[in-house]
N, C-alpha and C positions, 0 to 999 in steps of 0.2 A: 656180667658188668663189662663195659667197654670204656676205655680211658682215652682222653685227648690231652696231650701235653703241649702247653703253649709256652715257648721260650720268648721272653721279652726281647726287643731288638737290641738292647745294650749288651746282651750276653754274646753277641758276635765278637766282642773284644777277645783278643788272644789270652788274656789273663784268666779267663773263666773256662778255658777248654779242659783243663785237668779236672776241675770240680764237676763239670757237666759229664765228663767221661765216667767218673765215679758214680754219679747219679744214675746214668743210663745203665751201667752194669748191675747196679743194686736193684733196679727195677726189673731187670731180666731175672736175676736171682730169686726175687720174691714172686715172680709170676704175674706181675701187674704191668707189663710192657703194653704200650698203646701207640696210637698214631702221634707223631711228633710234628709240630708246625713251628717254624721260627719266624717271628714277626719281622717285617721290613717295611719300606716305604710303600710297597705294593700290596701288603697283606696287613689288615687291621684286625683287631680282636673280634669285633662284631661279625665280620665276614667269615672268620675261621670257625667261630662257634656255630653259626648258621649252617655251614658245611658239615660240621661235626654232627649236628642234629639230624641232618639228612642221612648220615651214615650210622644212625642209631647209637650215637655216643650218649652215655648216662652220666659220666663223671668228667669234669674239666679240672685239670691241674695246671695252675700257673706257676712257672718258675721265674723268680725275679725278686723284686724288693717291695716295700710297702706301697709304693705308687703303682706298681704292677697289679698288686692285689686290689687296690682302690679302683683301677680302671675297669676291672672285669665285673665289678659288683652290679652295675646297672644292666649289664648283659645277662648275667646269670639269674638275677632276681626275677626277671620276667619269663624264665624258662623253668621247666621241671627238671632241673639238673642238680647234681651235687658238685660242690666246689672243694678242691683240695689245693694246698699251697706247698711249695718248696722254696724256702728262702735260700739265696745263694751265699749268704753270710750270716753272722750272728747279730746283725744290726737291726733286724726286723722286729718292730714293736708288736705288730699284728701277730706274727708267729709266736712270740712269747705269751701273749694272752691266750692264743689258741692251743698252746702247749705243743708247738711244733718245733723240733730242733733244726739246726741249719744243714744245708747241703745234703749229702747222701743219707744222713741220719734221718731225715724227714721221710724217707721211703718207708721206714718201719711203721711210721704213723699211718701212712696211706694204706699199707697192707692190713693193719689192724682194723681200719675202717669204722671208727667210732664216729657216728654222725649226729650232730646237734643242730637244732633249728634255732637261729639267733634272730633277734630283731634288727631291722634297719630303720634309718630315718628317711623322711621324704621332704624335699623342698619342691613344692608343686608336684610335678610327676617325676622328679629326678630322685633317685635313691642315693643314700650315703651310708657307709658302715661306721665312720668315725665321727665326723663333726661338720657343721656348717657354721660359718663365722661372718660377721659383719662388724666393721669398725666405723661408727658414725654416731655423733651425739644426737642427731635428729631422728634416730631409730625409735620406733614404738612397737613393743610386743604386746599383743592383746590376748588375755585369757578371759574369754567371755566378756563380762562387764568390768574386768580389771585390766589395767595397763601397767607395763613396766618399761622404763627407759633408762639409758645411761645418763649419768649426771654430768659427764663432760666428754670431750673428744679424745681424751686419754683412755677411755673405756673401750673394752672389747666385749661384744655380745656373741656368745657361742651356744649353739644347740648341739648337745653331746649325746652320742650313743656309747662311745668307748673313752674318748679323751686320750688318744694316742698321738694323733698328728697335730692337734690344735696348739696354739701358742700360749695357752693358759699356764699360769705359774701356780698350779695346784697339784697336789699328789693323788687326788681322787682318780680312780679308774672305775668307770661306771659299768653296771651289769647289763650286757646285751641280751639278757633273757627275762628281764623284769617287766616288760610290757610298757615301758615309759622312757622318755628322754629327759634330759636335764638341761634347763636354761641356766647358763652361767654368765653373770655380768661381772667384769673385773676391771679395776683401775690399773692401767698398765704404765703409769708415770714412773720413770726410773727412780725418782726421788722417794718413791714409796715402796721400794723393792722389799724392805724388811717387814713391812706392815701393809700388805695390799688389801684393799677393800674388795671383798668377793661376796656375791649373792648367788645362791644355787636353788633353783626352783624346779621340781619335777613336773612334767606335763605329758599330755598325750596329743594335744593339738593346740597350736596357736596361730595367729595371723601376725604378719610382719609388715610394717609400713615404714617408709623413710621419706622425709620432706626433701632431701638433697637429691637432685636428678642423676647425679653420677654414681650414686651408691650402688653396691652389688654385694650379694652373698657369695662367699667362696665355699665350695663344697669339696671336702676331702683334699683341699689344696690343689684341685685340679680344674674344676668347672665353676664358672661365674654365672649367676642368675640375678636378674634385677628384681627388687621388691616393687610393688606389694606382691606377697605370696603367702602361702601357708607352710608351716613346718609341722609334721605330725609323725607318729610312730607307725611302722608297718610291722606288726608282731609276727614272729616266727616266719619271716620272709625268705631267709636264706638257709639252705641246708649245707653245712660245711663240715669237713673231716677235722677232728680235734684230737689231741693227745690227752693222756691221763693227767698231765701236769698243767692243764688249762686253768686259767685264773677266774673261772666262773662256774 
């Protein structure tokens, strides 16, 4: 097994040096040291992964935060690679769901190498691990011969695989191994904070249309795509290293 460790570019800040030093030392102790690449304006994730594949890399480990992990998904999902994550602090929601502790403690999880195949969502040909969201009262979601639409412009329409990054005010954490996504339509009016109206519908594939020309779907809080498009499940698409304390 050969490892590629990708450091997100924000880790060049001095405050992360001590934590990264501990991570690197622990990887050496555990015998899972690999090639290290630090992202910058001249190096992007896609180029780094492609170079790694040419060097016979089998496992890509991203060191960073939740946005770092989201950015790598579309690259890894299209390759025969295993993904590992090392969160630099204890704020990572993805890491909590995967059962991965922060900083150098995550190295133990990598060494144990418990691999699970998890579902991803797709908007068009673009993958997401968490959610895709559109806020527009003129949105229509089509389930075959059935339609679902928000009742007002205060509603948010979200297609969920995990529900970690989305702005939904619900406690549900959806299962990324159940072979389906969840459509959530929720009224976000601040006056209804104590009693929000929420609809949750499981699905495997829907089409999304919007009458407003400027509308777009936000994917994992990173990428924007314009409707009309389809949203569907991509079962068992991502191979990821998890811990025993994972939430699924």
